[in-house]
C-alpha positions in Angstrom: -34.9 41.9 65.4 -31.4 41.0 64.2 -31.1 39.2 61.3 -29.5 36.2 63.1 -32.8 35.9 64.9 -35.0 36.0 61.7 -32.4 33.9 59.8 -32.5 31.0 62.5 -36.4 31.3 62.8 -36.5 30.5 58.9 -33.8 27.9 58.9 -36.2 26.1 61.2 -38.4 25.3 58.4 -37.8 24.5 54.7 -39.1 28.2 53.6 -38.1 31.6 54.0 -41.1 33.6 52.6 -40.8 32.9 48.7 -37.2 31.5 49.0 -36.6 27.8 49.4 -33.6 26.5 52.0 -31.2 24.0 50.9 -28.6 22.4 53.3 -25.6 25.1 53.8 -22.1 24.2 53.8 -19.0 25.3 55.5 -15.9 26.7 53.9 -12.6 28.2 55.9 -11.1 30.7 53.6 -10.5 34.3 54.9 -9.6 37.6 53.9 -7.8 40.0 56.2 -6.4 43.3 56.3 -5.9 46.5 58.3 -7.6 49.9 58.3 -5.7 52.2 60.4 -6.3 50.6 64.0 -9.2 48.3 62.9 -8.7 44.7 61.8 -10.8 43.5 59.1 -11.4 39.9 58.6 -14.0 38.3 56.5 -14.3 34.3 57.2 -16.7 32.0 55.8 -18.1 30.9 59.1 -21.1 29.8 57.7 -23.1 26.7 58.8 -27.0 26.0 59.2 -26.8 28.2 62.2 -24.9 30.9 60.6 -24.8 34.4 61.8 -26.5 36.9 59.0 -24.9 39.3 56.5 -25.4 42.4 58.5 -22.4 41.1 60.6 -20.1 41.3 58.0 -21.1 43.8 55.9 -19.2 46.8 58.0 -16.2 45.1 57.3 -16.7 44.6 53.9 -17.7 48.2 52.9 -14.5 49.3 54.7 -12.3 46.9 52.5 -14.1 48.1 49.2 -13.1 51.7 50.3 -9.6 51.0 50.7 -9.4 50.2 46.7 -8.7 53.7 45.3 -11.1 53.3 42.5 -11.1 57.1 41.3 -12.4 57.8 38.3 -10.9 61.1 36.6 -12.8 61.0 33.2 -9.6 60.0 31.8 -9.1 56.3 30.9 -5.4 56.7 31.3 -5.6 58.1 34.9 -8.6 56.4 36.4 -7.4 53.6 38.4 -8.4 50.6 40.7 -11.6 49.1 39.4 -10.0 45.9 38.0 -8.0 45.1 41.2 -11.7 45.7 43.1 -13.7 43.9 40.5 -11.2 40.9 41.0 -11.4 40.9 44.7 -15.2 41.1 44.4 -14.9 38.0 41.9 -12.8 35.8 44.6 -14.9 36.4 47.3 -17.9 35.3 45.1 -16.0 32.3 44.1 -15.0 31.1 47.4 -18.8 30.1 48.0 -18.8 28.5 44.4 -20.4 31.1 42.4 -19.8 31.0 38.6 -18.3 34.7 37.8 -17.3 36.4 34.5 -14.8 39.2 34.6 -14.9 41.9 31.9 -13.2 45.0 30.7 -15.5 47.1 29.2 -14.0 48.9 26.1 -10.4 49.8 27.8 -7.9 48.1 29.9 -8.7 47.8 33.3 -12.1 48.7 33.3 -13.4 45.9 35.4 -16.7 44.4 35.7 -17.7 41.2 37.3 -21.2 39.4 36.7 -22.5 36.3 38.7 -26.0 34.8 38.7 -27.9 32.8 41.4 -30.5 30.7 40.0 -33.7 30.8 41.8 -36.7 28.8 42.9 -38.6 29.5 39.5 -36.1 30.3 36.4 -38.9 30.6 34.4 -39.6 34.1 35.9 -38.0 37.1 34.8 -34.3 37.4 36.7 -33.9 40.5 38.8 -30.7 42.7 38.1 -28.8 44.0 41.3 -26.3 46.3 40.4 -23.3 48.5 41.8 -20.6 50.7 40.6 -17.1 50.1 41.9 -15.9 53.8 40.6 -15.9 56.6 42.9 -15.0 60.5 42.1 -11.6 61.6 43.3 -11.0 63.0 46.5 -8.3 65.4 48.0 -7.1 63.8 51.2 -5.9 67.3 52.6 -9.3 68.3 52.9 -10.6 65.1 54.7 -10.5 64.5 58.7 -9.7 60.9 57.8 -7.8 59.6 54.8 -10.5 59.3 52.0 -9.3 55.5 51.1 -8.8 54.4 54.6 -12.2 52.7 55.2 -11.8 54.0 58.6 -14.3 52.7 61.2 -14.9 55.4 63.8 -17.9 57.2 65.8 -20.5 55.0 64.4 -19.3 55.1 60.7 -17.7 53.9 58.1 -15.6 56.6 56.5 -14.3 57.2 52.8 -14.8 58.0 49.1 -17.5 55.7 48.2 -19.1 55.0 51.3 -22.6 56.3 50.1 -21.8 56.4 46.5 -22.0 53.4 46.4 -19.8 50.9 48.2 -22.5 50.8 50.9 -24.7 49.1 48.4 -21.7 46.9 47.0 -20.9 45.8 50.3 -24.7 44.6 51.0 -24.8 42.8 47.4 -21.4 40.9 48.4 -22.6 39.7 51.7 -26.1 38.7 51.0 -24.7 36.8 47.7 -22.3 34.9 49.9 -24.6 34.3 52.4 -27.3 33.0 50.0 -25.1 30.6 49.0 -23.6 29.4 52.1 -26.8 28.9 53.8 -28.2 27.3 50.6 -31.2 29.8 50.1 -32.8 29.8 46.5 -34.5 33.1 45.9 -38.0 32.9 44.1 -36.4 34.2 40.8 -32.9 34.0 39.2 -30.5 37.1 40.5 -27.8 38.7 38.6 -25.5 40.5 40.5 -23.5 42.9 38.5 -20.4 45.1 39.9 -19.3 47.5 37.2 -17.2 50.5 35.9 -17.1 54.2 35.2 -20.6 55.0 36.5 -19.2 58.5 37.7 -18.4 59.4 33.9 -21.5 58.2 32.4 -20.7 54.4 31.8 -19.0 54.9 28.6 -16.5 52.1 29.8 -19.3 50.5 32.1 -22.8 50.3 32.0 -23.4 51.8 28.4 -20.6 49.4 26.8 -21.9 46.4 28.6 -25.3 47.1 27.4 -24.0 47.5 23.8 -21.4 44.9 23.5 -22.6 42.3 26.1 -26.3 42.3 26.0 -26.4 38.5 26.9 -25.3 39.1 30.4 -28.8 40.4 30.9 -30.6 37.7 29.2 -33.9 37.0 30.8 -33.7 40.0 33.0 -36.8 42.2 33.4 -36.2 44.2 36.6 -33.4 45.9 38.2 -32.6 47.4 41.6 -29.4 50.0 42.0 -28.1 53.1 44.1 -29.8 56.2 45.6 -33.4 55.0 46.7 -34.5 53.2 49.7 -33.0 55.7 52.2 -35.1 57.3 54.9 -36.3 60.9 55.3 -37.7 61.9 58.6 -40.6 64.3 58.1 -42.5 65.9 61.1 -46.0 64.6 61.5 -48.9 66.9 61.7 -50.0 65.3 65.1 -46.5 66.2 66.6 -44.8 62.5 65.9 -42.3 61.8 63.3 -42.3 59.4 60.4 -39.6 57.9 58.3 -40.3 57.9 54.6 -38.1 55.4 52.4 -37.8 56.8 49.2 -37.8 54.7 46.5 -36.3 56.0 43.3 -38.7 55.5 40.3 -37.4 58.5 37.9 -34.1 60.4 36.9 -33.7 63.4 35.1 -31.8 63.7 32.0 -28.2 64.2 32.0 -27.4 66.5 28.8 -24.1 68.4 28.7 -24.1 71.2 26.4 -21.3 73.1 24.3 -21.8 76.6 23.3 -19.6 78.1 20.9 -19.5 82.0 19.7 -17.4 83.0 16.6 -16.2 86.4 16.2 -13.5 88.4 14.6 -9.8 88.1 16.5 -8.0 91.1 16.5 -5.9 93.2 18.6 -6.9 93.9 22.2 -6.3 97.6 22.1 -8.9 98.2 19.0 -12.8 98.6 19.2 -14.4 94.9 18.5 -17.8 94.7 17.9 -17.8 91.1 17.1 -16.3 89.8 20.2 -16.9 85.7 20.7 -15.9 86.1 24.3 -18.6 88.9 24.9 -21.5 86.8 22.9 -20.4 83.5 24.7 -20.7 85.3 28.4 -23.8 86.9 27.6 -25.5 83.7 26.6 -24.0 82.0 29.7 -25.3 84.9 32.0 -28.9 84.7 30.5 -28.8 80.9 31.2 -27.5 81.0 34.5 -30.0 83.6 35.8 -32.9 81.9 34.0 -35.5 79.8 36.0 -36.9 77.0 34.3 -40.7 76.5 34.5 -42.4 74.3 37.4 -43.6 70.8 36.4 -44.9 68.2 38.4 -44.3 64.8 37.1 -46.2 61.8 38.5 -43.4 60.6 40.8 -42.9 64.1 42.4 -46.6 64.7 42.5 -47.1 61.0 44.5 -44.2 62.1 46.6 -45.5 65.7 47.4 -48.7 64.1 48.3 -47.2 61.5 50.6 -45.1 64.4 52.3 -48.4 66.5 52.6 -50.4 63.6 54.0 -48.0 63.1 57.0 -46.9 66.6 57.6 -49.9 68.9 56.6 -48.0 70.8 54.7 -49.4 72.2 51.2 -47.2 72.4 48.6 -49.2 74.7 45.9 -47.1 75.3 42.7 -48.4 78.4 42.1 -47.7 79.7 45.6 -45.0 82.3 45.9 -43.7 80.9 49.0 -43.4 77.1 47.3 -39.4 77.1 48.2 -40.4 78.0 51.8 -42.7 75.3 52.4 -40.3 72.6 50.5 -37.5 74.1 53.0 -39.5 72.7 55.7 -39.1 69.2 54.9 -35.4 69.4 55.9 -31.8 68.2 54.1 -34.1 67.1 51.2 -35.3 70.2 50.2 -32.4 71.1 47.6 -32.8 67.8 45.7 -36.8 68.2 45.8 -36.6 71.8 44.3 -34.2 70.3 41.5 -36.8 67.9 40.3 -39.4 70.6 39.7 -37.8 72.3 37.0 -35.3 71.7 34.5 -31.9 73.4 35.0 -29.0 74.7 33.1 -26.1 75.5 34.8 -22.8 76.8 33.2 -19.6 74.8 34.5 -16.8 75.6 32.2 -15.5 78.8 30.1 -12.6 78.5 27.3 -11.5 81.2 25.4 -8.4 83.1 24.4 -4.8 82.6 24.7 -3.0 85.9 25.4 -4.5 89.1 27.3 -4.0 91.1 24.4 -5.5 89.2 21.8 -9.4 89.0 21.1 -10.0 85.2 20.1 -11.9 84.2 17.1 -13.9 81.6 19.1 -15.2 81.4 22.8 -16.8 78.0 24.6 -18.7 77.3 27.6 -19.9 74.1 28.7 -23.6 73.9 30.3 -24.8 71.0 32.5 -28.4 70.4 31.8 -30.8 68.3 33.7 -34.1 67.6 32.1 -37.4 66.5 33.3 -38.9 63.3 31.8 -40.9 64.2 28.6 -39.3 67.9 28.7 -36.4 67.6 26.2 -38.3 69.1 23.2 -39.4 72.1 25.0 -36.2 72.6 27.1 -34.2 73.0 23.8 -36.8 75.7 22.6 -36.3 77.8 25.6 -32.4 77.2 25.5 -32.3 78.3 21.7 -34.5 81.4 22.7 -32.0 82.2 25.7 -28.8 82.0 23.7 -29.6 83.9 20.6 -28.6 83.6 17.0 -25.0 84.4 17.4 -24.3 81.2 19.7 -24.5 77.7 18.4 -24.9 74.8 20.8 -24.2 70.9 20.4 -24.8 67.9 22.9 -21.6 66.4 24.0 -23.3 64.0 26.2 -26.9 62.9 26.3 -28.1 60.2 28.8 -32.0 60.3 28.8 -34.6 60.9 31.1 -36.2 57.7 33.0 -39.6 57.4 34.8 -41.6 54.0 35.8 -44.6 53.9 38.1 -44.4 53.1 41.6 -46.8 49.9 41.6 -46.5 45.8 40.9 -45.3 43.1 42.7 -41.6 44.5 42.7 -42.7 47.5 44.7 -44.8 45.6 47.0 -41.6 43.6 47.8 -39.5 46.5 48.5 -42.6 47.8 50.8 -42.7 44.7 52.8 -39.1 44.5 53.3 -38.8 48.0 54.8 -41.8 47.3 57.3 -40.3 44.1 58.0 -37.7 45.9 59.6 -39.3 49.1 60.3 -42.7 48.9 61.1 -43.2 52.5 61.5 -41.8 53.2 58.0 -43.3 54.2 54.9 -42.2 53.7 51.2 -42.8 56.7 48.6 -41.7 57.3 44.8 -39.2 59.9 44.2 -37.2 61.2 41.3 -33.3 61.5 41.5 -31.9 64.8 40.0 -28.8 63.1 39.0 -28.3 59.8 37.1 -27.5 56.3 37.7 -26.5 53.0 35.3 -30.3 52.5 35.2 -30.3 55.2 32.3 -28.1 52.1 30.4 -30.3 49.1 31.6 -33.5 50.7 30.9 -32.5 50.8 27.2 -32.6 47.0 27.3 -36.4 47.4 28.5 -35.5 46.8 32.1 -37.7 48.5 34.7 -35.3 49.9 36.9 -35.8 51.2 40.7 -33.5 52.6 43.2 -33.3 50.6 46.1 -30.4 50.3 48.2 -31.9 50.7 51.7 -30.5 52.6 54.6 -32.2 54.1 58.0 -30.5 57.7 58.4 -30.1 59.5 61.2 -32.9 62.5 61.3 -30.3 65.5 60.9 -28.0 63.5 58.6 -27.8 65.9 55.4 -27.5 62.8 53.3 -27.4 64.2 50.0 -24.2 66.5 50.6 -22.3 63.3 51.5 -22.4 62.3 47.8 -19.0 63.7 46.0 -18.4 65.5 49.2 -15.8 65.9 52.0 -15.9 63.6 54.8 -18.3 61.0 53.0 -19.3 58.2 55.3 -22.3 55.8 56.1 -23.9 55.1 59.4 -22.7 51.7 60.4 -26.4 51.0 62.2 -27.8 52.1 58.5 -25.5 49.4 56.7 -26.6 46.9 59.0 -30.3 47.9 58.8 -29.9 48.1 55.0 -28.5 44.6 54.8 -31.3 43.3 56.7 -34.0 44.9 54.5 -32.1 44.2 51.3 -31.8 40.2 52.5 -35.5 40.3 53.1 -36.4 41.8 49.9 -34.2 39.2 47.9 -36.1 36.3 49.3 -39.4 37.7 48.5 -38.8 39.3 45.0 
């Protein structure tokens, strides 16, 4: 059933689930552009019999991708966030939102906030957040230009298509639709479009939490990226089941610098205090080390749901555990990463000339730590690197975990089932991190819920930061319908 049919049914009455309806109004503004051969036009065509937001989302996501918001990790070379944020502010202002544009700690690091009052403002507000920056892309590696927003072969293509301009597009069209159609959600909604997620949020969510906590006044819960997407698994009875993975946990992100100090000298001499050798040996031990298996509450619930559907048994003590996990398909790699801590060496730095033994050598290690494991992890690391190498954390973003229960989880489940009655929602842990790490510092309960119904054979996780990143058009429309339902019942 299309959103248009559901919406028109709801407009016939004064209630939409928990949301109330007010008379809509018509505006005439339009934004147009061209993406290759595809004309992108966004109009305020709304009346009380408006088309739904899923009709506009493809065009909006395409337009967002055309903003090159590449985050290099260096403020002087990161670009596009301010322009994109100001465009979003304009889209919301067209339908009478009061928006606030904020630059977070450095020029050009643009963020936009808008609040929609709900039917019961005494309830805690819900934060819906999305980041505008993307990782860089090399155009020569792609089959389409990464910032074209091309609409081809049933997909919207480009950097950010799944990380996360798909969700940002859904947020925009739903926010506009609610205002035009006169929909009051059951509680206050805070729409946040933020900078710098791809480099840890120093000039985005972390700065906003530290310097502008007033923007989050009254917020008790939040939804954001990397959750609500489908994973199709084979059922033990021969059928298939779509599981919709709701993110309830994230591993900690801890970047570590290792430093070895030795005695500098000529490369022709014998050296028993070679800093390069010391750091290389430490890196090799870390790279080969397999941390112990740990089943968190979230992962335990996820595996139980998969077992119930598929008949597979995930025995943590089985030597063939990895083989069993592989049977669930493209998500297997991510699942393996949330069963144990990881420490992957990523950078080495030493020396300045081939015939000079340097006095120091350094390595950087990307550590991802399970909830509750920080102290045990550090003890293992210290034993592995040995006494001749020192370590320091150069970035620390803590792990996060919440329970899979409560009214908000019930509303997510109901929204998914309203559009896909054969689906099932399950909790899962993300091996990476999101802006939820920052918002959780304010006591906000965070979830990943940016719904997409994906083709069963699509390797979704490989699209994040990958070449030819793209999002299925049908998945975008599905996600918009689910998210709109959710926000009227949250």
